[in-house]
C-alpha beads as a LAMMPS data file, in Angstrom:
LAMMPS data file: protein, C-alpha beads

359 atoms
358 bonds

1 atom types
1 bond types

-500.0 500.0 xlo xhi
-500.0 500.0 ylo yhi
-500.0 500.0 zlo zhi

Masses

1 110.0

Atoms # bond

1 1 1 238.725 301.508 -468.777
2 1 1 238.713 298.150 -467.016
3 1 1 236.077 295.430 -467.351
4 1 1 235.179 296.001 -463.705
5 1 1 234.224 299.611 -464.416
6 1 1 232.368 298.689 -467.653
7 1 1 230.097 296.206 -465.933
8 1 1 229.725 297.975 -462.554
9 1 1 231.354 295.371 -460.356
10 1 1 229.156 296.024 -457.323
11 1 1 225.879 295.703 -459.202
12 1 1 227.126 292.541 -460.865
13 1 1 228.096 291.048 -457.498
14 1 1 224.646 291.736 -456.083
15 1 1 222.886 290.278 -459.131
16 1 1 225.043 287.149 -459.012
17 1 1 224.307 286.610 -455.346
18 1 1 220.576 287.331 -455.449
19 1 1 219.552 284.723 -458.018
20 1 1 216.274 284.004 -456.214
21 1 1 212.958 285.289 -457.556
22 1 1 211.331 287.531 -454.918
23 1 1 207.904 286.094 -455.852
24 1 1 209.079 282.658 -454.712
25 1 1 209.665 283.923 -451.167
26 1 1 206.789 283.250 -448.792
27 1 1 205.640 286.190 -446.714
28 1 1 207.084 284.582 -443.638
29 1 1 209.356 286.692 -441.448
30 1 1 211.476 283.768 -440.257
31 1 1 211.937 282.459 -443.818
32 1 1 212.943 285.885 -445.062
33 1 1 215.438 286.226 -442.241
34 1 1 216.955 282.842 -443.098
35 1 1 217.247 283.838 -446.745
36 1 1 218.955 287.113 -445.841
37 1 1 221.657 285.250 -443.937
38 1 1 221.991 282.651 -446.710
39 1 1 222.363 285.165 -449.505
40 1 1 224.565 287.502 -447.505
41 1 1 227.128 284.693 -447.461
42 1 1 226.826 284.407 -451.238
43 1 1 227.252 288.164 -451.583
44 1 1 230.381 288.060 -449.438
45 1 1 231.715 285.316 -451.711
46 1 1 231.036 287.552 -454.732
47 1 1 232.953 290.383 -453.039
48 1 1 235.904 288.014 -452.620
49 1 1 235.828 287.212 -456.343
50 1 1 235.752 290.892 -457.297
51 1 1 238.365 291.970 -454.732
52 1 1 241.616 291.508 -456.766
53 1 1 240.466 293.323 -459.908
54 1 1 238.673 296.073 -457.999
55 1 1 241.710 296.788 -455.833
56 1 1 244.049 296.772 -458.830
57 1 1 241.771 299.206 -460.614
58 1 1 241.533 301.479 -457.569
59 1 1 245.315 301.499 -457.173
60 1 1 245.738 302.504 -460.808
61 1 1 243.136 305.258 -460.450
62 1 1 244.759 306.576 -457.276
63 1 1 248.246 306.483 -458.794
64 1 1 247.081 308.374 -461.852
65 1 1 245.278 310.990 -459.791
66 1 1 248.214 311.557 -457.433
67 1 1 250.621 311.822 -460.371
68 1 1 248.513 314.595 -461.912
69 1 1 247.987 316.226 -458.534
70 1 1 251.725 316.372 -457.829
71 1 1 252.510 317.653 -461.294
72 1 1 250.455 320.704 -460.423
73 1 1 251.005 321.115 -456.675
74 1 1 254.304 319.277 -456.150
75 1 1 256.496 322.345 -455.533
76 1 1 254.045 323.738 -452.998
77 1 1 253.798 320.378 -451.226
78 1 1 257.596 320.104 -451.094
79 1 1 257.931 323.637 -449.716
80 1 1 255.458 322.817 -446.958
81 1 1 257.322 319.620 -446.125
82 1 1 260.637 321.458 -445.881
83 1 1 259.016 324.063 -443.639
84 1 1 257.773 321.341 -441.285
85 1 1 261.225 319.739 -441.242
86 1 1 262.774 323.128 -440.471
87 1 1 260.506 323.619 -437.459
88 1 1 261.098 320.078 -436.260
89 1 1 264.868 320.439 -436.438
90 1 1 264.765 323.854 -434.742
91 1 1 262.851 322.423 -431.793
92 1 1 264.910 319.259 -431.592
93 1 1 268.236 321.112 -431.755
94 1 1 267.062 323.695 -429.233
95 1 1 266.107 320.966 -426.804
96 1 1 269.429 319.199 -427.224
97 1 1 271.388 322.398 -426.607
98 1 1 269.499 323.194 -423.424
99 1 1 269.981 319.707 -422.070
100 1 1 273.692 319.666 -422.924
101 1 1 274.161 323.074 -421.273
102 1 1 272.276 321.899 -418.158
103 1 1 269.920 324.866 -418.471
104 1 1 266.774 322.757 -418.194
105 1 1 265.651 319.410 -416.868
106 1 1 262.865 317.096 -417.925
107 1 1 261.085 317.834 -414.653
108 1 1 260.678 321.515 -415.473
109 1 1 256.937 322.029 -416.240
110 1 1 257.531 324.832 -418.736
111 1 1 260.136 322.744 -420.539
112 1 1 257.842 319.717 -420.585
113 1 1 254.690 321.525 -421.733
114 1 1 256.266 323.555 -424.524
115 1 1 258.336 320.732 -425.968
116 1 1 255.397 318.347 -425.886
117 1 1 253.190 320.913 -427.606
118 1 1 255.886 321.563 -430.203
119 1 1 256.321 317.863 -430.927
120 1 1 252.572 317.488 -431.297
121 1 1 252.410 320.521 -433.599
122 1 1 255.049 318.985 -435.877
123 1 1 253.137 315.711 -436.029
124 1 1 249.793 317.389 -436.763
125 1 1 251.477 319.473 -439.486
126 1 1 252.730 316.274 -441.080
127 1 1 249.193 314.915 -440.936
128 1 1 247.988 318.011 -442.805
129 1 1 250.701 317.457 -445.404
130 1 1 249.807 313.781 -445.811
131 1 1 246.164 314.626 -446.368
132 1 1 246.764 317.312 -448.970
133 1 1 249.324 315.143 -450.787
134 1 1 246.526 312.575 -451.088
135 1 1 243.947 315.147 -452.222
136 1 1 241.915 315.651 -449.037
137 1 1 241.560 319.393 -448.447
138 1 1 238.668 319.146 -445.980
139 1 1 240.455 316.568 -443.860
140 1 1 243.606 318.689 -443.897
141 1 1 241.740 321.739 -442.645
142 1 1 240.127 319.706 -439.883
143 1 1 243.613 318.785 -438.653
144 1 1 244.642 322.458 -438.836
145 1 1 241.862 323.082 -436.316
146 1 1 243.841 321.018 -433.802
147 1 1 247.027 322.898 -434.683
148 1 1 245.313 326.227 -433.955
149 1 1 244.403 325.042 -430.451
150 1 1 247.954 323.822 -429.896
151 1 1 249.322 327.197 -431.012
152 1 1 247.170 329.304 -428.694
153 1 1 247.985 327.014 -425.760
154 1 1 251.722 327.164 -426.484
155 1 1 251.695 330.940 -426.852
156 1 1 249.706 331.396 -423.645
157 1 1 251.920 329.057 -421.614
158 1 1 255.083 330.677 -422.967
159 1 1 253.728 334.093 -422.022
160 1 1 252.531 333.165 -418.528
161 1 1 255.299 330.834 -417.337
162 1 1 255.858 327.791 -415.136
163 1 1 252.761 327.928 -412.953
164 1 1 250.501 327.966 -415.988
165 1 1 252.498 325.170 -417.595
166 1 1 252.122 323.072 -414.465
167 1 1 248.346 323.566 -414.414
168 1 1 248.231 322.671 -418.117
169 1 1 250.023 319.371 -417.515
170 1 1 247.868 318.573 -414.474
171 1 1 244.701 319.287 -416.457
172 1 1 244.904 315.833 -418.052
173 1 1 243.067 314.475 -415.032
174 1 1 239.967 316.496 -415.983
175 1 1 239.713 314.747 -419.339
176 1 1 240.604 311.414 -417.720
177 1 1 237.673 311.800 -415.331
178 1 1 234.998 312.826 -417.842
179 1 1 236.097 310.213 -420.367
180 1 1 236.050 307.536 -417.661
181 1 1 232.512 308.535 -416.687
182 1 1 231.373 308.218 -420.302
183 1 1 232.977 304.811 -420.624
184 1 1 231.296 303.646 -417.421
185 1 1 227.956 304.738 -418.847
186 1 1 228.315 302.952 -422.201
187 1 1 230.764 300.093 -421.647
188 1 1 228.067 297.409 -421.814
189 1 1 226.756 298.536 -425.220
190 1 1 230.341 298.790 -426.457
191 1 1 231.266 295.383 -425.123
192 1 1 234.404 296.640 -423.397
193 1 1 235.700 296.411 -419.855
194 1 1 234.681 299.127 -417.433
195 1 1 236.855 300.736 -414.790
196 1 1 236.762 299.030 -411.439
197 1 1 235.358 300.847 -408.419
198 1 1 238.892 301.279 -407.085
199 1 1 240.090 302.727 -410.396
200 1 1 237.206 305.189 -410.560
201 1 1 237.807 306.185 -406.955
202 1 1 241.470 306.828 -407.720
203 1 1 240.588 309.036 -410.715
204 1 1 238.033 310.973 -408.663
205 1 1 240.502 311.489 -405.822
206 1 1 243.189 312.809 -408.160
207 1 1 240.695 315.188 -409.739
208 1 1 239.549 316.486 -406.378
209 1 1 243.164 317.037 -405.337
210 1 1 243.666 319.253 -408.381
211 1 1 240.391 321.101 -407.765
212 1 1 241.398 321.692 -404.133
213 1 1 244.741 323.024 -405.330
214 1 1 243.560 325.152 -408.259
215 1 1 239.885 325.917 -407.620
216 1 1 236.563 324.828 -409.110
217 1 1 237.138 326.593 -412.446
218 1 1 239.969 324.132 -413.100
219 1 1 237.358 321.559 -414.182
220 1 1 236.359 323.635 -417.227
221 1 1 237.638 322.853 -420.720
222 1 1 240.427 325.450 -420.518
223 1 1 240.429 325.485 -416.742
224 1 1 244.201 325.375 -416.597
225 1 1 244.139 329.046 -417.750
226 1 1 241.514 330.306 -415.295
227 1 1 243.916 332.119 -412.968
228 1 1 245.146 334.509 -415.644
229 1 1 241.714 334.891 -417.286
230 1 1 239.701 335.873 -414.205
231 1 1 237.695 332.658 -413.982
232 1 1 236.650 332.908 -417.651
233 1 1 238.833 330.311 -419.380
234 1 1 237.925 329.221 -422.910
235 1 1 239.594 328.680 -426.240
236 1 1 238.474 332.127 -427.331
237 1 1 239.699 333.979 -424.246
238 1 1 243.059 332.193 -424.454
239 1 1 243.292 333.165 -428.142
240 1 1 242.385 336.771 -427.330
241 1 1 245.053 336.942 -424.656
242 1 1 247.796 335.970 -427.109
243 1 1 246.418 337.948 -430.053
244 1 1 245.398 334.986 -432.203
245 1 1 241.613 335.348 -431.961
246 1 1 241.556 336.808 -435.495
247 1 1 241.779 333.210 -436.676
248 1 1 238.548 332.235 -434.887
249 1 1 236.463 332.556 -438.110
250 1 1 238.725 329.983 -439.740
251 1 1 238.479 327.762 -436.680
252 1 1 234.684 327.880 -437.045
253 1 1 234.985 327.097 -440.751
254 1 1 237.355 324.208 -440.053
255 1 1 234.879 322.904 -437.478
256 1 1 232.318 322.502 -440.276
257 1 1 234.613 319.919 -441.866
258 1 1 234.564 317.879 -438.646
259 1 1 230.955 317.998 -437.512
260 1 1 228.035 316.272 -439.195
261 1 1 226.040 319.456 -439.762
262 1 1 224.529 320.999 -442.875
263 1 1 227.372 323.430 -443.650
264 1 1 230.051 320.751 -443.745
265 1 1 227.737 318.541 -445.800
266 1 1 226.685 321.116 -448.385
267 1 1 230.039 322.906 -448.758
268 1 1 233.299 321.066 -449.403
269 1 1 236.680 322.778 -449.722
270 1 1 237.775 320.312 -452.377
271 1 1 235.154 321.492 -454.853
272 1 1 235.089 324.652 -456.965
273 1 1 232.328 327.231 -456.324
274 1 1 230.395 326.154 -459.424
275 1 1 230.527 322.447 -458.570
276 1 1 229.363 322.684 -454.945
277 1 1 225.770 321.870 -455.903
278 1 1 226.626 319.549 -458.791
279 1 1 229.146 317.160 -457.245
280 1 1 229.225 315.132 -454.042
281 1 1 232.867 314.446 -453.262
282 1 1 233.434 310.908 -452.006
283 1 1 237.208 310.845 -452.352
284 1 1 240.214 313.020 -453.156
285 1 1 239.978 316.202 -455.203
286 1 1 242.560 318.454 -456.852
287 1 1 241.801 321.801 -455.213
288 1 1 241.213 323.498 -451.859
289 1 1 244.693 323.049 -450.369
290 1 1 245.732 326.683 -450.026
291 1 1 243.965 327.538 -446.766
292 1 1 244.975 324.340 -444.903
293 1 1 248.606 324.755 -445.967
294 1 1 248.876 328.479 -445.315
295 1 1 247.262 328.386 -441.898
296 1 1 249.357 325.360 -440.980
297 1 1 252.629 327.199 -441.587
298 1 1 251.388 330.202 -439.603
299 1 1 250.329 328.168 -436.564
300 1 1 253.389 325.903 -436.612
301 1 1 255.583 329.003 -436.687
302 1 1 253.685 330.332 -433.658
303 1 1 254.328 327.141 -431.705
304 1 1 258.023 327.253 -432.600
305 1 1 258.141 330.900 -431.564
306 1 1 256.544 330.089 -428.214
307 1 1 259.270 327.534 -427.615
308 1 1 262.373 329.350 -428.876
309 1 1 261.688 332.849 -427.588
310 1 1 261.001 331.677 -424.057
311 1 1 264.765 331.685 -423.478
312 1 1 266.413 334.898 -424.543
313 1 1 269.364 334.076 -426.762
314 1 1 270.151 335.834 -430.012
315 1 1 270.651 332.528 -431.854
316 1 1 267.128 331.284 -431.195
317 1 1 265.612 334.685 -431.868
318 1 1 267.309 334.588 -435.264
319 1 1 266.015 331.076 -435.945
320 1 1 262.477 332.072 -435.003
321 1 1 262.644 335.105 -437.303
322 1 1 263.902 332.975 -440.188
323 1 1 261.001 330.568 -439.667
324 1 1 258.489 333.391 -439.965
325 1 1 260.239 334.755 -443.030
326 1 1 259.895 331.402 -444.728
327 1 1 256.146 331.317 -444.108
328 1 1 255.805 333.972 -446.799
329 1 1 257.493 331.782 -449.401
330 1 1 255.339 328.736 -448.647
331 1 1 252.161 330.814 -448.674
332 1 1 253.116 332.485 -451.961
333 1 1 253.747 329.143 -453.677
334 1 1 250.296 327.837 -452.778
335 1 1 248.716 331.153 -453.776
336 1 1 250.347 331.126 -457.208
337 1 1 249.130 327.606 -457.989
338 1 1 245.651 328.372 -456.662
339 1 1 245.357 331.416 -458.932
340 1 1 246.544 329.408 -461.924
341 1 1 243.986 326.668 -461.195
342 1 1 241.179 329.209 -460.699
343 1 1 242.008 330.763 -464.081
344 1 1 241.865 327.335 -465.725
345 1 1 238.568 326.555 -464.026
346 1 1 237.043 329.860 -465.155
347 1 1 238.185 329.236 -468.739
348 1 1 236.920 325.650 -468.764
349 1 1 233.566 326.515 -467.232
350 1 1 233.188 329.332 -469.749
351 1 1 233.391 326.661 -472.432
352 1 1 230.931 324.406 -470.642
353 1 1 233.456 322.019 -469.071
354 1 1 233.868 321.094 -465.402
355 1 1 237.211 320.927 -463.617
356 1 1 237.458 319.580 -460.101
357 1 1 237.192 316.266 -458.367
358 1 1 239.239 313.222 -459.186
359 1 1 240.359 314.228 -462.679

Bonds

1 1 1 2
2 1 2 3
3 1 3 4
4 1 4 5
5 1 5 6
6 1 6 7
7 1 7 8
8 1 8 9
9 1 9 10
10 1 10 11
11 1 11 12
12 1 12 13
13 1 13 14
14 1 14 15
15 1 15 16
16 1 16 17
17 1 17 18
18 1 18 19
19 1 19 20
20 1 20 21
21 1 21 22
22 1 22 23
23 1 23 24
24 1 24 25
25 1 25 26
26 1 26 27
27 1 27 28
28 1 28 29
29 1 29 30
30 1 30 31
31 1 31 32
32 1 32 33
33 1 33 34
34 1 34 35
35 1 35 36
36 1 36 37
37 1 37 38
38 1 38 39
39 1 39 40
40 1 40 41
41 1 41 42
42 1 42 43
43 1 43 44
44 1 44 45
45 1 45 46
46 1 46 47
47 1 47 48
48 1 48 49
49 1 49 50
50 1 50 51
51 1 51 52
52 1 52 53
53 1 53 54
54 1 54 55
55 1 55 56
56 1 56 57
57 1 57 58
58 1 58 59
59 1 59 60
60 1 60 61
61 1 61 62
62 1 62 63
63 1 63 64
64 1 64 65
65 1 65 66
66 1 66 67
67 1 67 68
68 1 68 69
69 1 69 70
70 1 70 71
71 1 71 72
72 1 72 73
73 1 73 74
74 1 74 75
75 1 75 76
76 1 76 77
77 1 77 78
78 1 78 79
79 1 79 80
80 1 80 81
81 1 81 82
82 1 82 83
83 1 83 84
84 1 84 85
85 1 85 86
86 1 86 87
87 1 87 88
88 1 88 89
89 1 89 90
90 1 90 91
91 1 91 92
92 1 92 93
93 1 93 94
94 1 94 95
95 1 95 96
96 1 96 97
97 1 97 98
98 1 98 99
99 1 99 100
100 1 100 101
101 1 101 102
102 1 102 103
103 1 103 104
104 1 104 105
105 1 105 106
106 1 106 107
107 1 107 108
108 1 108 109
109 1 109 110
110 1 110 111
111 1 111 112
112 1 112 113
113 1 113 114
114 1 114 115
115 1 115 116
116 1 116 117
117 1 117 118
118 1 118 119
119 1 119 120
120 1 120 121
121 1 121 122
122 1 122 123
123 1 123 124
124 1 124 125
125 1 125 126
126 1 126 127
127 1 127 128
128 1 128 129
129 1 129 130
130 1 130 131
131 1 131 132
132 1 132 133
133 1 133 134
134 1 134 135
135 1 135 136
136 1 136 137
137 1 137 138
138 1 138 139
139 1 139 140
140 1 140 141
141 1 141 142
142 1 142 143
143 1 143 144
144 1 144 145
145 1 145 146
146 1 146 147
147 1 147 148
148 1 148 149
149 1 149 150
150 1 150 151
151 1 151 152
152 1 152 153
153 1 153 154
154 1 154 155
155 1 155 156
156 1 156 157
157 1 157 158
158 1 158 159
159 1 159 160
160 1 160 161
161 1 161 162
162 1 162 163
163 1 163 164
164 1 164 165
165 1 165 166
166 1 166 167
167 1 167 168
168 1 168 169
169 1 169 170
170 1 170 171
171 1 171 172
172 1 172 173
173 1 173 174
174 1 174 175
175 1 175 176
176 1 176 177
177 1 177 178
178 1 178 179
179 1 179 180
180 1 180 181
181 1 181 182
182 1 182 183
183 1 183 184
184 1 184 185
185 1 185 186
186 1 186 187
187 1 187 188
188 1 188 189
189 1 189 190
190 1 190 191
191 1 191 192
192 1 192 193
193 1 193 194
194 1 194 195
195 1 195 196
196 1 196 197
197 1 197 198
198 1 198 199
199 1 199 200
200 1 200 201
201 1 201 202
202 1 202 203
203 1 203 204
204 1 204 205
205 1 205 206
206 1 206 207
207 1 207 208
208 1 208 209
209 1 209 210
210 1 210 211
211 1 211 212
212 1 212 213
213 1 213 214
214 1 214 215
215 1 215 216
216 1 216 217
217 1 217 218
218 1 218 219
219 1 219 220
220 1 220 221
221 1 221 222
222 1 222 223
223 1 223 224
224 1 224 225
225 1 225 226
226 1 226 227
227 1 227 228
228 1 228 229
229 1 229 230
230 1 230 231
231 1 231 232
232 1 232 233
233 1 233 234
234 1 234 235
235 1 235 236
236 1 236 237
237 1 237 238
238 1 238 239
239 1 239 240
240 1 240 241
241 1 241 242
242 1 242 243
243 1 243 244
244 1 244 245
245 1 245 246
246 1 246 247
247 1 247 248
248 1 248 249
249 1 249 250
250 1 250 251
251 1 251 252
252 1 252 253
253 1 253 254
254 1 254 255
255 1 255 256
256 1 256 257
257 1 257 258
258 1 258 259
259 1 259 260
260 1 260 261
261 1 261 262
262 1 262 263
263 1 263 264
264 1 264 265
265 1 265 266
266 1 266 267
267 1 267 268
268 1 268 269
269 1 269 270
270 1 270 271
271 1 271 272
272 1 272 273
273 1 273 274
274 1 274 275
275 1 275 276
276 1 276 277
277 1 277 278
278 1 278 279
279 1 279 280
280 1 280 281
281 1 281 282
282 1 282 283
283 1 283 284
284 1 284 285
285 1 285 286
286 1 286 287
287 1 287 288
288 1 288 289
289 1 289 290
290 1 290 291
291 1 291 292
292 1 292 293
293 1 293 294
294 1 294 295
295 1 295 296
296 1 296 297
297 1 297 298
298 1 298 299
299 1 299 300
300 1 300 301
301 1 301 302
302 1 302 303
303 1 303 304
304 1 304 305
305 1 305 306
306 1 306 307
307 1 307 308
308 1 308 309
309 1 309 310
310 1 310 311
311 1 311 312
312 1 312 313
313 1 313 314
314 1 314 315
315 1 315 316
316 1 316 317
317 1 317 318
318 1 318 319
319 1 319 320
320 1 320 321
321 1 321 322
322 1 322 323
323 1 323 324
324 1 324 325
325 1 325 326
326 1 326 327
327 1 327 328
328 1 328 329
329 1 329 330
330 1 330 331
331 1 331 332
332 1 332 333
333 1 333 334
334 1 334 335
335 1 335 336
336 1 336 337
337 1 337 338
338 1 338 339
339 1 339 340
340 1 340 341
341 1 341 342
342 1 342 343
343 1 343 344
344 1 344 345
345 1 345 346
346 1 346 347
347 1 347 348
348 1 348 349
349 1 349 350
350 1 350 351
351 1 351 352
352 1 352 353
353 1 353 354
354 1 354 355
355 1 355 356
356 1 356 357
357 1 357 358
358 1 358 359
């Protein structure tokens, strides 16, 4: 254990900076304010002194934790990474073949929407992987939430065709408009430049053009899907249409990890059931990765399927099938390690020990 840990570096820094006796301070608001600014500079200087040793110690702690984490989960992490690479290469190669064969152009809305969604799905999957490799199960599941929305959109667009894809791409203006309005409302408090009157007028005009073209329901969150969903577009109705609404409970659970509510505060995926009330996780933990990883491979496979099966060729049907077959292997690897860890936890807790957290 380092000297920094032995002496509690933060407490020592505060004590070194605040050498003044509180009884010597007059009960004068202005004097107190002056002292706060004076001693805050001293405290910042103490932070600077502590910085090198604290950062060295943290790096050593992180390296040790990640070494132990990868000794246990490394094969599962590697399998997930290979699966992501497989999906990336399938999409990239598919795109290249279609372009070389002059079957599609970049101006095709279906081509543009599905490839953009697939690229985004690959990136989000890599974000999930990066978070679980670092020990952040809750953060990983929050990113899966985005991947679920990408998957249902890709499946719906693939099913419905070019007109739906075009509305999806045009729907950006809806978010542009509402985000611009929010910025206009708060730009002064934020200290950032607002949109000019001409810029706001241009955004409003482009939105109205889309509303004139597609109808008032287009302005809703999933308004790009309103034609096929009888004016009732939402994430849930899109998911129902493509048969993925069974994952809605997990979407709700993943939402807890994002929002600042009680559920996400009192329950953390990175803790074991018996440590939920005993431990407050402030950093990485060594458990909770199975759900984020498993649901990531399922949703990424769905996005790849939406892309590849939109053009009927036996080669791409075969590739899509092989992708889904591999999901089973990745899922099984995470399941096996999870069961092993749960058995160890049960044995340790039976003996009065605690496993979980940054051990």
